[in-house]
N, CA and C atoms of all chains as a GROMACS GRO file, in nm:
protein
  390
    1MET      N    1   2.936  -0.580  -6.892
    1MET     CA    2   2.793  -0.554  -6.913
    1MET      C    3   2.734  -0.492  -6.785
    2ASN      N    4   2.674  -0.375  -6.795
    2ASN     CA    5   2.618  -0.313  -6.674
    2ASN      C    6   2.477  -0.367  -6.644
    3GLN      N    7   2.424  -0.324  -6.531
    3GLN     CA    8   2.294  -0.373  -6.484
    3GLN      C    9   2.183  -0.345  -6.586
    4HIS      N   10   2.186  -0.225  -6.642
    4HIS     CA   11   2.083  -0.188  -6.740
    4HIS      C   12   2.086  -0.281  -6.861
    5ASP      N   13   2.206  -0.305  -6.913
    5ASP     CA   14   2.218  -0.393  -7.029
    5ASP      C   15   2.175  -0.534  -6.998
    6ARG      N   16   2.206  -0.579  -6.875
    6ARG     CA   17   2.172  -0.715  -6.838
    6ARG      C   18   2.019  -0.733  -6.838
    7LEU      N   19   1.949  -0.637  -6.780
    7LEU     CA   20   1.803  -0.644  -6.778
    7LEU      C   21   1.748  -0.638  -6.920
    8HIS      N   22   1.802  -0.545  -6.997
    8HIS     CA   23   1.758  -0.526  -7.133
    8HIS      C   24   1.781  -0.653  -7.215
    9ARG      N   25   1.896  -0.715  -7.192
    9ARG     CA   26   1.931  -0.836  -7.265
    9ARG      C   27   1.832  -0.949  -7.233
   10LYS      N   28   1.798  -0.961  -7.106
   10LYS     CA   29   1.702  -1.066  -7.064
   10LYS      C   30   1.567  -1.042  -7.132
   11GLU      N   31   1.522  -0.919  -7.133
   11GLU     CA   32   1.394  -0.885  -7.198
   11GLU      C   33   1.396  -0.921  -7.346
   12LEU      N   34   1.507  -0.887  -7.409
   12LEU     CA   35   1.520  -0.915  -7.552
   12LEU      C   36   1.523  -1.065  -7.579
   13LEU      N   37   1.594  -1.139  -7.494
   13LEU     CA   38   1.602  -1.284  -7.512
   13LEU      C   39   1.463  -1.347  -7.493
   14ASP      N   40   1.390  -1.301  -7.392
   14ASP     CA   41   1.254  -1.353  -7.370
   14ASP      C   42   1.165  -1.323  -7.490
   15ALA      N   43   1.174  -1.199  -7.539
   15ALA     CA   44   1.092  -1.159  -7.653
   15ALA      C   45   1.127  -1.243  -7.775
   16GLN      N   46   1.256  -1.263  -7.796
   16GLN     CA   47   1.301  -1.340  -7.912
   16GLN      C   48   1.248  -1.483  -7.905
   17GLU      N   49   1.254  -1.541  -7.787
   17GLU     CA   50   1.208  -1.679  -7.768
   17GLU      C   51   1.058  -1.689  -7.796
   18SER      N   52   0.984  -1.592  -7.743
   18SER     CA   53   0.839  -1.594  -7.761
   18SER      C   54   0.801  -1.576  -7.908
   19LEU      N   55   0.868  -1.482  -7.976
   19LEU     CA   56   0.836  -1.458  -8.117
   19LEU      C   57   0.880  -1.576  -8.204
   20ALA      N   58   0.994  -1.636  -8.169
   20ALA     CA   59   1.043  -1.751  -8.246
   20ALA      C   60   0.947  -1.868  -8.231
   21SER      N   61   0.889  -1.882  -8.112
   21SER     CA   62   0.793  -1.989  -8.090
   21SER      C   63   0.667  -1.968  -8.176
   22THR      N   64   0.620  -1.845  -8.182
   22THR     CA   65   0.505  -1.815  -8.267
   22THR      C   66   0.540  -1.837  -8.414
   23LEU      N   67   0.663  -1.798  -8.450
   23LEU     CA   68   0.708  -1.819  -8.589
   23LEU      C   69   0.707  -1.968  -8.626
   24ARG      N   70   0.756  -2.051  -8.535
   24ARG     CA   71   0.757  -2.196  -8.562
   24ARG      C   72   0.615  -2.247  -8.585
   25LYS      N   73   0.520  -2.194  -8.508
   25LYS     CA   74   0.380  -2.236  -8.528
   25LYS      C   75   0.330  -2.195  -8.667
   26CYS      N   76   0.363  -2.072  -8.708
   26CYS     CA   77   0.322  -2.025  -8.841
   26CYS      C   78   0.381  -2.114  -8.951
   27LEU      N   79   0.508  -2.150  -8.936
   27LEU     CA   80   0.575  -2.231  -9.039
   27LEU      C   81   0.514  -2.371  -9.045
   28LYS      N   82   0.479  -2.424  -8.929
   28LYS     CA   83   0.416  -2.555  -8.922
   28LYS      C   84   0.283  -2.551  -8.997
   29ILE      N   85   0.208  -2.443  -8.975
   29ILE     CA   86   0.079  -2.427  -9.043
   29ILE      C   87   0.100  -2.417  -9.194
   30GLN      N   88   0.205  -2.342  -9.235
   30GLN     CA   89   0.239  -2.331  -9.378
   30GLN      C   90   0.263  -2.470  -9.436
   31GLN      N   91   0.342  -2.549  -9.364
   31GLN     CA   92   0.377  -2.682  -9.414
   31GLN      C   93   0.256  -2.774  -9.419
   32GLY      N   94   0.164  -2.753  -9.324
   32GLY     CA   95   0.043  -2.835  -9.324
   32GLY      C   96  -0.039  -2.814  -9.451
   33GLY      N   97  -0.032  -2.693  -9.507
   33GLY     CA   98  -0.097  -2.662  -9.634
   33GLY      C   99  -0.248  -2.674  -9.631
   34LYS      N  100  -0.307  -2.655  -9.513
   34LYS     CA  101  -0.452  -2.672  -9.504
   34LYS      C  102  -0.529  -2.541  -9.502
   35LEU      N  103  -0.459  -2.430  -9.506
   35LEU     CA  104  -0.528  -2.302  -9.500
   35LEU      C  105  -0.588  -2.265  -9.634
   36ARG      N  106  -0.700  -2.194  -9.630
   36ARG     CA  107  -0.756  -2.138  -9.752
   36ARG      C  108  -0.683  -2.007  -9.781
   37SER      N  109  -0.696  -1.960  -9.902
   37SER     CA  110  -0.612  -1.851  -9.950
   37SER      C  111  -0.598  -1.727  -9.861
   38PRO      N  112  -0.709  -1.664  -9.814
   38PRO     CA  113  -0.690  -1.542  -9.734
   38PRO      C  114  -0.615  -1.569  -9.604
   39GLN      N  115  -0.647  -1.680  -9.538
   39GLN     CA  116  -0.578  -1.717  -9.415
   39GLN      C  117  -0.432  -1.750  -9.443
   40GLN      N  118  -0.410  -1.808  -9.560
   40GLN     CA  119  -0.273  -1.844  -9.597
   40GLN      C  120  -0.189  -1.718  -9.615
   41THR      N  121  -0.246  -1.619  -9.681
   41THR     CA  122  -0.177  -1.491  -9.702
   41THR      C  123  -0.143  -1.427  -9.568
   42LEU      N  124  -0.242  -1.426  -9.478
   42LEU     CA  125  -0.222  -1.368  -9.345
   42LEU      C  126  -0.111  -1.442  -9.271
   43ASN      N  127  -0.116  -1.574  -9.278
   43ASN     CA  128  -0.015  -1.655  -9.208
   43ASN      C  129   0.125  -1.632  -9.268
   44ASP      N  130   0.131  -1.624  -9.400
   44ASP     CA  131   0.260  -1.599  -9.467
   44ASP      C  132   0.317  -1.464  -9.424
   45ARG      N  133   0.230  -1.364  -9.422
   45ARG     CA  134   0.271  -1.229  -9.383
   45ARG      C  135   0.321  -1.227  -9.240
   46ARG      N  136   0.248  -1.299  -9.154
   46ARG     CA  137   0.284  -1.304  -9.013
   46ARG      C  138   0.420  -1.372  -8.995
   47ALA      N  139   0.440  -1.482  -9.069
   47ALA     CA  140   0.568  -1.554  -9.058
   47ALA      C  141   0.683  -1.463  -9.101
   48LYS      N  142   0.664  -1.391  -9.210
   48LYS     CA  143   0.769  -1.302  -9.261
   48LYS      C  144   0.800  -1.191  -9.158
   49SER      N  145   0.695  -1.135  -9.100
   49SER     CA  146   0.711  -1.028  -9.002
   49SER      C  147   0.781  -1.079  -8.877
   50LEU      N  148   0.742  -1.198  -8.833
   50LEU     CA  149   0.804  -1.255  -8.713
   50LEU      C  150   0.952  -1.283  -8.738
   51GLN      N  151   0.984  -1.328  -8.860
   51GLN     CA  152   1.124  -1.354  -8.892
   51GLN      C  153   1.205  -1.225  -8.886
   52ILE      N  154   1.149  -1.118  -8.940
   52ILE     CA  155   1.217  -0.987  -8.934
   52ILE      C  156   1.236  -0.945  -8.789
   53ALA      N  157   1.133  -0.964  -8.706
   53ALA     CA  158   1.143  -0.927  -8.565
   53ALA      C  159   1.252  -1.006  -8.494
   54VAL      N  160   1.254  -1.137  -8.518
   54VAL     CA  161   1.356  -1.223  -8.455
   54VAL      C  162   1.496  -1.178  -8.500
   55ASP      N  163   1.510  -1.145  -8.628
   55ASP     CA  164   1.639  -1.100  -8.681
   55ASP      C  165   1.683  -0.967  -8.619
   56LEU      N  166   1.588  -0.874  -8.606
   56LEU     CA  167   1.622  -0.742  -8.548
   56LEU      C  168   1.664  -0.757  -8.403
   57ILE      N  169   1.598  -0.845  -8.329
   57ILE     CA  170   1.635  -0.868  -8.189
   57ILE      C  171   1.775  -0.930  -8.184
   58GLU      N  172   1.800  -1.026  -8.274
   58GLU     CA  173   1.932  -1.090  -8.279
   58GLU      C  174   2.041  -0.986  -8.300
   59GLU      N  175   2.014  -0.896  -8.394
   59GLU     CA  176   2.109  -0.790  -8.427
   59GLU      C  177   2.134  -0.701  -8.305
   60ARG      N  178   2.024  -0.665  -8.237
   60ARG     CA  179   2.034  -0.580  -8.120
   60ARG      C  180   2.112  -0.650  -8.008
   61LEU      N  181   2.086  -0.779  -7.993
   61LEU     CA  182   2.157  -0.856  -7.889
   61LEU      C  183   2.307  -0.857  -7.916
   62LYS      N  184   2.343  -0.868  -8.043
   62LYS     CA  185   2.486  -0.866  -8.079
   62LYS      C  186   2.550  -0.736  -8.034
   63GLY      N  187   2.473  -0.627  -8.044
   63GLY     CA  188   2.523  -0.496  -8.007
   63GLY      C  189   2.552  -0.482  -7.859
   64ILE      N  190   2.480  -0.559  -7.774
   64ILE     CA  191   2.502  -0.544  -7.630
   64ILE      C  192   2.572  -0.664  -7.568
   65ARG      N  193   2.620  -0.755  -7.651
   65ARG     CA  194   2.690  -0.872  -7.599
   65ARG      C  195   2.829  -0.836  -7.552
   66MET      N  196   1.717   0.865 -10.042
   66MET     CA  197   1.697   0.722 -10.009
   66MET      C  198   1.723   0.638 -10.134
   67ASN      N  199   1.813   0.542 -10.122
   67ASN     CA  200   1.841   0.460 -10.240
   67ASN      C  201   1.740   0.343 -10.254
   68GLN      N  202   1.754   0.272 -10.365
   68GLN     CA  203   1.661   0.163 -10.398
   68GLN      C  204   1.659   0.056 -10.288
   69HIS      N  205   1.776   0.023 -10.240
   69HIS     CA  206   1.785  -0.080 -10.136
   69HIS      C  207   1.708  -0.039 -10.010
   70ASP      N  208   1.730   0.085  -9.968
   70ASP     CA  209   1.662   0.135  -9.849
   70ASP      C  210   1.512   0.142  -9.868
   71ARG      N  211   1.471   0.177  -9.992
   71ARG     CA  212   1.328   0.189 -10.018
   71ARG      C  213   1.260   0.053 -10.002
   72LEU      N  214   1.320  -0.051 -10.060
   72LEU     CA  215   1.265  -0.185 -10.048
   72LEU      C  216   1.264  -0.229  -9.902
   73HIS      N  217   1.376  -0.204  -9.836
   73HIS     CA  218   1.391  -0.245  -9.698
   73HIS      C  219   1.286  -0.175  -9.611
   74ARG      N  220   1.266  -0.048  -9.640
   74ARG     CA  221   1.170   0.033  -9.564
   74ARG      C  222   1.028  -0.023  -9.579
   75LYS      N  223   0.993  -0.059  -9.703
   75LYS     CA  224   0.861  -0.115  -9.729
   75LYS      C  225   0.842  -0.247  -9.651
   76GLU      N  226   0.942  -0.332  -9.655
   76GLU     CA  227   0.937  -0.458  -9.581
   76GLU      C  228   0.917  -0.435  -9.432
   77LEU      N  229   0.992  -0.338  -9.380
   77LEU     CA  230   0.983  -0.308  -9.237
   77LEU      C  231   0.846  -0.252  -9.201
   78LEU      N  232   0.794  -0.164  -9.288
   78LEU     CA  233   0.661  -0.107  -9.262
   78LEU      C  234   0.554  -0.216  -9.264
   79ASP      N  235   0.564  -0.308  -9.361
   79ASP     CA  236   0.468  -0.418  -9.368
   79ASP      C  237   0.476  -0.504  -9.243
   80ALA      N  238   0.598  -0.535  -9.202
   80ALA     CA  239   0.618  -0.619  -9.083
   80ALA      C  240   0.562  -0.550  -8.960
   81GLN      N  241   0.590  -0.420  -8.950
   81GLN     CA  242   0.542  -0.345  -8.834
   81GLN      C  243   0.390  -0.346  -8.827
   82GLU      N  244   0.328  -0.327  -8.943
   82GLU     CA  245   0.182  -0.325  -8.947
   82GLU      C  246   0.124  -0.460  -8.906
   83SER      N  247   0.183  -0.565  -8.958
   83SER     CA  248   0.135  -0.700  -8.927
   83SER      C  249   0.152  -0.733  -8.778
   84LEU      N  250   0.269  -0.698  -8.722
   84LEU     CA  251   0.294  -0.727  -8.580
   84LEU      C  252   0.206  -0.640  -8.491
   85ALA      N  253   0.186  -0.514  -8.531
   85ALA     CA  254   0.101  -0.424  -8.452
   85ALA      C  255  -0.043  -0.474  -8.452
   86SER      N  256  -0.086  -0.532  -8.563
   86SER     CA  257  -0.221  -0.586  -8.571
   86SER      C  258  -0.236  -0.705  -8.476
   87THR      N  259  -0.136  -0.793  -8.473
   87THR     CA  260  -0.139  -0.906  -8.380
   87THR      C  261  -0.136  -0.856  -8.235
   88LEU      N  262  -0.054  -0.752  -8.212
   88LEU     CA  263  -0.046  -0.693  -8.077
   88LEU      C  264  -0.183  -0.642  -8.032
   89ARG      N  265  -0.253  -0.572  -8.121
   89ARG     CA  266  -0.386  -0.520  -8.085
   89ARG      C  267  -0.480  -0.634  -8.045
   90LYS      N  268  -0.469  -0.747  -8.118
   90LYS     CA  269  -0.552  -0.862  -8.083
   90LYS      C  270  -0.519  -0.914  -7.942
   91CYS      N  271  -0.390  -0.923  -7.913
   91CYS     CA  272  -0.347  -0.969  -7.780
   91CYS      C  273  -0.401  -0.876  -7.671
   92LEU      N  274  -0.393  -0.745  -7.694
   92LEU     CA  275  -0.437  -0.649  -7.593
   92LEU      C  276  -0.588  -0.656  -7.572
   93LYS      N  277  -0.658  -0.680  -7.681
   93LYS     CA  278  -0.804  -0.694  -7.674
   93LYS      C  279  -0.839  -0.816  -7.588
   94ILE      N  280  -0.764  -0.924  -7.608
   94ILE     CA  281  -0.786  -1.046  -7.530
   94ILE      C  282  -0.756  -1.020  -7.382
   95GLN      N  283  -0.648  -0.945  -7.357
   95GLN     CA  284  -0.614  -0.908  -7.218
   95GLN      C  285  -0.730  -0.834  -7.153
   96GLN      N  286  -0.783  -0.736  -7.226
   96GLN     CA  287  -0.892  -0.655  -7.173
   96GLN      C  288  -1.018  -0.737  -7.151
   97GLY      N  289  -1.038  -0.837  -7.237
   97GLY     CA  290  -1.156  -0.923  -7.222
   97GLY      C  291  -1.151  -0.997  -7.089
   98GLY      N  292  -1.030  -1.028  -7.043
   98GLY     CA  293  -1.012  -1.091  -6.913
   98GLY      C  294  -1.075  -1.228  -6.899
   99LYS      N  295  -1.087  -1.298  -7.012
   99LYS     CA  296  -1.154  -1.429  -7.006
   99LYS      C  297  -1.058  -1.547  -7.009
  100LEU      N  298  -0.929  -1.519  -7.020
  100LEU     CA  299  -0.833  -1.629  -7.029
  100LEU      C  300  -0.805  -1.688  -6.891
  101ARG      N  301  -0.778  -1.818  -6.889
  101ARG     CA  302  -0.732  -1.882  -6.767
  101ARG      C  303  -0.582  -1.857  -6.753
  102SER      N  304  -0.534  -1.877  -6.635
  102SER     CA  305  -0.399  -1.832  -6.600
  102SER      C  306  -0.287  -1.868  -6.700
  103PRO      N  307  -0.270  -1.996  -6.740
  103PRO     CA  308  -0.156  -2.026  -6.829
  103PRO      C  309  -0.168  -1.954  -6.963
  104GLN      N  310  -0.289  -1.950  -7.017
  104GLN     CA  311  -0.311  -1.882  -7.144
  104GLN      C  312  -0.290  -1.732  -7.128
  105GLN      N  313  -0.327  -1.682  -7.010
  105GLN     CA  314  -0.310  -1.540  -6.984
  105GLN      C  315  -0.161  -1.503  -6.982
  106THR      N  316  -0.083  -1.588  -6.917
  106THR     CA  317   0.062  -1.564  -6.911
  106THR      C  318   0.121  -1.564  -7.052
  107LEU      N  319   0.080  -1.662  -7.132
  107LEU     CA  320   0.130  -1.672  -7.268
  107LEU      C  321   0.091  -1.548  -7.349
  108ASN      N  322  -0.033  -1.506  -7.333
  108ASN     CA  323  -0.082  -1.389  -7.406
  108ASN      C  324  -0.009  -1.261  -7.361
  109ASP      N  325   0.015  -1.250  -7.230
  109ASP     CA  326   0.088  -1.133  -7.177
  109ASP      C  327   0.229  -1.129  -7.234
  110ARG      N  328   0.293  -1.245  -7.236
  110ARG     CA  329   0.431  -1.256  -7.286
  110ARG      C  330   0.436  -1.218  -7.434
  111ARG      N  331   0.336  -1.269  -7.506
  111ARG     CA  332   0.332  -1.242  -7.650
  111ARG      C  333   0.312  -1.092  -7.675
  112ALA      N  334   0.223  -1.030  -7.597
  112ALA     CA  335   0.197  -0.886  -7.614
  112ALA      C  336   0.325  -0.807  -7.588
  113LYS      N  337   0.397  -0.843  -7.483
  113LYS     CA  338   0.520  -0.772  -7.447
  113LYS      C  339   0.624  -0.787  -7.559
  114SER      N  340   0.635  -0.909  -7.611
  114SER     CA  341   0.732  -0.938  -7.718
  114SER      C  342   0.697  -0.861  -7.845
  115LEU      N  343   0.569  -0.859  -7.877
  115LEU     CA  344   0.526  -0.789  -7.998
  115LEU      C  345   0.552  -0.639  -7.984
  116GLN      N  346   0.531  -0.586  -7.864
  116GLN     CA  347   0.557  -0.444  -7.842
  116GLN      C  348   0.706  -0.413  -7.864
  117ILE      N  349   0.792  -0.500  -7.812
  117ILE     CA  350   0.936  -0.482  -7.832
  117ILE      C  351   0.970  -0.486  -7.981
  118ALA      N  352   0.909  -0.582  -8.052
  118ALA     CA  353   0.935  -0.595  -8.196
  118ALA      C  354   0.890  -0.470  -8.272
  119VAL      N  355   0.771  -0.420  -8.239
  119VAL     CA  356   0.720  -0.300  -8.306
  119VAL      C  357   0.813  -0.181  -8.278
  120ASP      N  358   0.860  -0.171  -8.152
  120ASP     CA  359   0.951  -0.062  -8.115
  120ASP      C  360   1.085  -0.071  -8.189
  121LEU      N  361   1.139  -0.194  -8.199
  121LEU     CA  362   1.268  -0.211  -8.267
  121LEU      C  363   1.256  -0.175  -8.415
  122ILE      N  364   1.144  -0.212  -8.476
  122ILE     CA  365   1.124  -0.177  -8.617
  122ILE      C  366   1.112  -0.025  -8.632
  123GLU      N  367   1.040   0.037  -8.538
  123GLU     CA  368   1.024   0.182  -8.541
  123GLU      C  369   1.162   0.251  -8.537
  124GLU      N  370   1.243   0.201  -8.448
  124GLU     CA  371   1.378   0.257  -8.430
  124GLU      C  372   1.459   0.240  -8.559
  125ARG      N  373   1.449   0.120  -8.618
  125ARG     CA  374   1.522   0.094  -8.741
  125ARG      C  375   1.472   0.183  -8.854
  126LEU      N  376   1.341   0.203  -8.859
  126LEU     CA  377   1.284   0.289  -8.963
  126LEU      C  378   1.336   0.432  -8.950
  127LYS      N  379   1.349   0.478  -8.826
  127LYS     CA  380   1.403   0.613  -8.804
  127LYS      C  381   1.542   0.624  -8.863
  128GLY      N  382   1.618   0.516  -8.852
  128GLY     CA  383   1.756   0.514  -8.902
  128GLY      C  384   1.765   0.528  -9.053
  129ILE      N  385   1.661   0.483  -9.127
  129ILE     CA  386   1.670   0.489  -9.273
  129ILE      C  387   1.576   0.593  -9.332
  130ARG      N  388   1.514   0.675  -9.247
  130ARG     CA  389   1.422   0.777  -9.298
  130ARG      C  390   1.500   0.891  -9.361
   0.00000   0.00000   0.00000
């Protein structure tokens, strides 16, 4: 792994951790079931998007491992 | 573009839009400059992560265009 990849990998890992943390919050809110419909839709959409982001980063990390 | 790619593309576009919207909120908060240090760090980290996510989705979309 060269210097460039190492830096890039660290950035991706940090981003993944941060997005996964936000995702966990969204899922917790989903489980709480206290949101009204429009907020619930927004939260559901956000959770789905964050999951896709976490997955794409995972895939990218595999490529530079 | 086949059916699978079309569905996948729509999902990615939706995710990108949702993450970009959250990113804009983070940047607005940054510009407001009203956060205290720990919250500021968290918000900065989140903005950086969201930007990476938006970029990765963009790259993926280019691959299936």
